[in-house]
N, C-alpha and C positions, 0 to 999 in steps of 0.2 A: 253380273255387272262388275266392271273393273273399277277399282278405286284410283283416284288420282293422288298418289302418295307424295308426289312432288309439291303439290299445292298445300297439303297438310304440313309438310316439313317447312315450307316457306312461311306459313302462318305461325307455326311454333317458333321458328327462327326470329320472326318479327317481334313476337311477344317477348322472347328472351332478350332481344336487343333493347326493347323499350324498358323492360324491367332492369336490365343492367345500367342503362342510362339514368334511370330514376334513382339508382343507388350511387353511381359514380359521381354525378354532378354535385349532390349535397356533400359528399365526402370531400371533394376537391374544394368546395367553398369553405368547409369547416377548417381544412388544413390552411387555406389562405388566410382565414380570419384569425385563427388561433396559433398557427405555426407549430413547429416542433420545439421552439425555444424562444429566446429573446428576439425582439424585433431588430436589434442592432447586435451584430457580432463584432465586438471589439477585438483589437489585436495589438500585440506588443511591438516595440521597436527598440533597437540598440544602436547607439552612436559610439564609434571608437575614435578617440583622439590620440594625440601624442602623449601617452602616459596616463590617460583617464578613459573611463567607460561610463556612459550614461544610459540607463535602461529604464524604459517606461513599461510597467506591467499593468495591463488593462484590468485584470482581475484584482480588485481591491484598490485600484488606482494609486500605484506606488511609483516613486522615482528612486532609483538606486544610483548613487554616485560613488564609483570605485576609483581609488588611486592605484594605478597599475605600475607605477615606477618610483624608485627611490631617487628621484632627481632633485629633491628639495622644493618642488612646486606642489601646490595643493590641487586636488581634483575639483573641477567646477562643472555644474550642469546648467544649461539654459533650457527652460521648458516654455513653450508657447502654446496657449490654448485660450479660447474665449476672447478676452479683450486685451491680451498683452503677454509680454515675456517676463518671466520671473527667473532669478538667478539663485542657485543654491551651492554652497561650498562644503567640501569635505576637507578640513585642514588636519585630519588625524594621522596622516602619514601613509607610506606605501603599504599596500595589502589590506587597507581598511575600506569599508563600505558604509556610507551613510544612507539611511532610508528616510524618505519624506512621504507622508500620506497626504492624499488629496481627496476632494469630493468633487469630481468632474462629472457633468451630466452625461448619461449614456448616449453614445453616438457622436460625441464631440471629437473633432480632429485634434490630435496632440502632436507637437513636433519637439524633438529633443536634440541637443548638441552637447558633445563632450568637450570640455576645455581644460586647460591648465592655467594656473595663475599664482600670483603672490597674495596670500591671505592677508598679510600685513599691508594694508592700503587698498585691499580689494581690487587689485589690478589684474585683469585677464590678459594673458600673453597670446594664446592662440586657441582656436576652436575648430572642431570638425564641422562638416556639413550637417545640416539638420536631417534627421530621419523622422518618418511619419508613422504614427500609430493612431489608434482610436479607442476611446474609453468605452 
């Protein structure tokens, strides 16, 4: 009597596929639920102005305001997130950087602009376009 090996192979193949599905689906669900990291992947942004640089670092939520030019103007950064815009000055001269720490909720959109201005009187002269980051 001749065996039908094709049928046995097909039955084995079906069992193997069912077993594989029973392992793959729960694994995919677990990865989707727990992920491989944070639910929000923040990112940095840098705005370059005429003599100033404003950098938002998402890790630690820091704003760096660097004076790039010895033009007699102060470096200024505007940062927008949540409910409004805040302005921070670096009046310490060319080549210096001021760091400001924040507590911004994870996933929050952040926009920064680099400006120059006159610290005496807090008069902003000009600003770059806003660049977008995420906390």
